[in-house]
C-alpha positions, -999 to +999 in steps of 0.1 A: -316+194+055-316+157+054-327+128+077-339+149+106-367+165+086-375+131+069-379+116+104-401+144+115-423+141+085-426+103+089-435+107+126-462+132+116-476+107+090-477+079+116-496+102+140-521+110+113-527+074+105-530+064+142-554+092+149-580+084+122-606+072+147-616+106+161-620+140+145-627+173+161-647+198+141-630+230+132-647+264+131-669+270+101-649+269+070-665+299+054-650+322+081-614+314+072-612+335+040-645+354+039-628+388+034-614+377+000-646+364-015-671+388-031-699+363-025-707+336+000-691+302-006-713+275-020-726+249+004-719+213-005-730+177+004-722+143-009-758+132-004-791+147-016-801+174+008-820+207+006-801+239+014-775+222+036-758+243+062-723+256+055-701+225+062-670+224+083-638+205+076-625+179+101-593+186+119-576+171+149-549+182+173-526+157+158-530+166+121-530+204+124-498+222+134-497+236+169-509+272+174-478+294+174-472+317+203-461+344+178-491+356+157-494+381+129-496+417+142-496+436+110-485+431+074-454+453+080-440+424+101-437+403+070-417+407+038-438+398+008-421+380-021-413+400-052-443+401-075-428+377-100-425+350-073-460+351-058-476+318-066-448+308-089-439+271-096-404+260-085-386+232-102-359+216-081-327+201-096-299+180-081-275+185-110-256+153-104-288+132-108-307+153-133-290+140-165-269+109-174-239+133-177-246+149-143-232+182-154-243+219-155-239+219-193-262+189-197-287+206-174-285+238-194-296+218-225-327+207-207-339+241-195-363+244-225-381+213-212-385+229-178-399+260-193-422+240-215-435+223-183-445+258-171-421+262-142-409+297-134-380+291-110-352+266-112-338+258-078-304+240-076-291+219-047-256+231-038-232+230-067-200+235-047-170+211-043-179+183-018-158+175+012-138+142+012-131+140+050-158+120+069-177+118+036-210+099+035-213+075+007-190+073-024-198+108-037-207+127-006-235+151+002-238+184-017-245+199+017-209+192+028-194+223+012-156+224+007-155+258-010-185+283-009-172+303-038-164+275-062-182+251-084-176+213-081-153+204-110-174+172-115-203+194-124-185+220-146-170+254-145-179+290-136-185+296-173-208+266-175-229+280-146-229+315-161-242+300-194-269+281-173-281+313-158-281+332-191-300+305-208-325+303-180-331+341-181-335+339-219-363+315-213-379+337-186-368+313-158-354+325-125-325+307-108-321+300-071-291+285-053-290+266-020-270+284+006-255+261+033-247+287+060-250+265+091-221+242+085-192+233+062-172+203+051-145+191+075-118+198+048-131+233+040-100+256+043-119+278+067-114+252+094-076+256+094-076+293+084-103+304+109-109+277+135-126+303+157-155+304+131-166+270+143-184+256+173-162+237+199-170+212+226-156+214+262-124+197+250-119+224+224-127+201+195-148+213+165-181+195+164-209+186+139-243+203+143-258+171+156-252+133+159-265+125+124-247+152+103-213+137+109-199+148+075-201+186+084-187+209+110-209+234+128-202+271+122-204+297+150-221+329+142-209+347+173-180+356+150-184+389+131-159+379+105-178+347+096-210+368+092-192+392+069-177+363+049-211+346+044-228+379+033-199+386+008-202+350-005-239+354-012-232+387-029-206+370-051-232+347-066-257+375-071-232+400-086-210+376-106-236+352-120-269+371-117-289+345-097-324+354-086-326+341-051-315+317-023-330+288-004-313+290+030-306+254+043-312+248+080-321+284+084-335+283+119-301+270+132-285+303+122-291+334+143-320+356+131-300+388+134-275+374+109-303+368+084-316+404+088-282+418+079-279+393+051-312+403+037-304+440+039-271+435+019-287+413-007-318+435-013-294+465-017-278+446-045-310+433-061-344+442-046-361+415-067-343+385-051-364+357-036-354+346-001-367+312+010-361+297+044-359+260+051-379+265+082-414+271+093-410+292+125-424+328+126-390+342+135-377+334+101-403+358+085-393+385+109-356+378+101-363+388+065-373+357+046-403+361+023-412+324+020-409+295+044-414+258+042-447+241+048-436+209+067-472+198+075-492+194+043-470+167+027-475+141+055-511+150+058-518+145+021-497+112+021-518+099+050-550+108+030-537+088+000-531+058+022-564+061+039-592+082+022-610+085+055-583+110+064-590+131+033-601+163+050-569+164+072-549+172+040-561+208+042-560+211+080-525+226+082-534+253+057-566+261+074-548+264+108-521+285+091-547+310+077-565+312+110-532+321+128-517+345+103-542+355+077-526+358+043-494+376+053-472+345+052-461+328+020-452+291+021-435+267-003-457+236-007-443+203-018-453+166-019-417+154-023-382+169-024-346+156-019-354+149+018-386+130+012-397+098-005-412+101-039-450+108-039-454+082-067-438+056-044-469+057-021-487+023-025-518+036-043-532+031-078-511+048-104-540+070-113-537+086-079-508+106-091-531+129-110-550+137-078-516+145-061-507+169-090-540+186-088-537+190-050-502+205-051-509+229-079-542+243-066-528+252-031-519+287-020-482+294-019-453+284-041-455+248-053-423+228-056-417+200-081-387+178-076-371+167-109-388+135-120-420+140-100-438+152-131-432+119-148-440+097-118-405+088-108-406+064-079-369+061-069-356+088-046-322+100-059-294+094-033-276+124-019-245+102-014-243+077-042-244+077-081-279+079-093-298+093-123-335+102-127-349+079-154-369+103-175-370+079-204-393+056-185-414+084-173-452+089-176-457+115-203-494+116-197-487+126-161-463+153-173-491+167-195-513+169-165-487+188-145-482+212-175-519+218-178-523+225-141-493+249-140-507+267-170-541+271-153-524+283-121-504+309-141-535+321-159-560+323-130-552+348-102-574+329-077-553+297-081-520+317-079-527+342-051-563+336-037-574+325-003-585+289+004-619+280+019-626+243+025-661+231+017-661+194+020-670+177+053-652+152+075-671+122+062-663+128+025-635+111+007-630+140-017-616+175-014-638+204-023-625+239-017-626+274-031-597+296-041-607+333-043-595+368-050-617+399-052-620+393-089-622+356-093-636+324-076-625+289-085-640+257-071-615+228-068-629+193-066-604+164-061-614+128-057-592+109-033-604+074-040-608+050-070-647+053-070-664+082-087-676+109-064-705+134-065-711+167-046-741+190-045-732+226-048-761+244-031-774+274-050-748+273-078-763+268-112-734+271-136-697+277-139-669+275-164-647+244-166-612+258-166-598+226-182-621+227-212-633+262-213-669+250-215-699+262-194-711+235-171-745+230-154-740+229-116-776+228-106-775+191-102-741+190-086-707+179-099-692+145-104-657+134-109-640+101-118-618+081-094-587+102-085-599+128-109-603+166-105-623+195-117-615+232-116-646+253-121-647+291-122-679+302-104-698+335-102 
């Protein structure tokens, strides 16, 4: 949800920066995704060598996530996302900050821009009335829900939201809502009507989930009626408005057996719904979620931007993830969201933003773009105070880069659904990795510093530049400008 995850991410970033002096070598990279590649991965080196050995990527116990005690047993344990969602790009909107008007109707008018960018899913932060009691800030957090089945009058009406969904669908965009199932506002009528639906302390007082989330009251899923109410509420938004999925806030704080029943009811109503968990624990997959958060890549990549010597650690979480669970688990990847600082606010040259875009949009999983990220917005919109994303001052050149990368991702199966094999070595300040399916192989080369970079590509002689469509000679290696990138389809 909010500051707890921000604090966790910042601690991970500090650990990465502090641990840059030592690096342990991971198992050979070529073994992480060999089954998906029809041919051996190219070998690479930043210096002139003859037939170098297959390189490894640096990883440390501090940069890679800990090995989970639960491991993948079989694909039947995991629910795959619907086909339309696999590798899809998600665009996140906080309606209150997305336009100067801060309304659903104003957001509807801008849906063509989102589709023009290339996004396939629009995910909205909660759009419900916000609690006034114990409110944080002058406007309050959208995660303090006063009525789960209503729309905040400040944002619009039910008809406005219905028009939003209809317009999105006409543009071939899917719509996801945020479900805040773990807690409610203190002035939600459920507190007075059903106090037994809430957690109490020893003195019999209803309590918040933790010391930081003081503006919300903790719900108690030991109550069967609460479970029924939350399932019926979710079905209301599916059946009444035709939404296409949910992002479950603070999902791991709600019992997994509730999520299993929730999934069963929702999938009976619409088998094509996308269910995303704001969690990264294996139990959430077994509870019925198809996609979970990747908490680790964002701090690892940010650390690499701040210190290019840490470049290879940007991929370490994904490599460890593939090693643990193969390709059964789908993740949502992001470089920023409403809980994080803007990636463009990282103190690096402005041109580094294109490297960030290339990194995000060439990773496996579902990439998330937070409204304004695509134009280099640096100010993080407040969850509690008035604020508007300033698109007028945005970087249109950066937006064009995002649009190009999303288009390439959509058109190339390897970028959308392929495995990832790292090829750069721990002393290199660029990322070189392969994305591959049985039908296609794409080489991704991203420079993480201001100086131009060069890599030899072993036995590769030619490829096709996906950005230009031109055939390129690879026999003498590949070079890229500072913070630039190349996407090369290879035999």
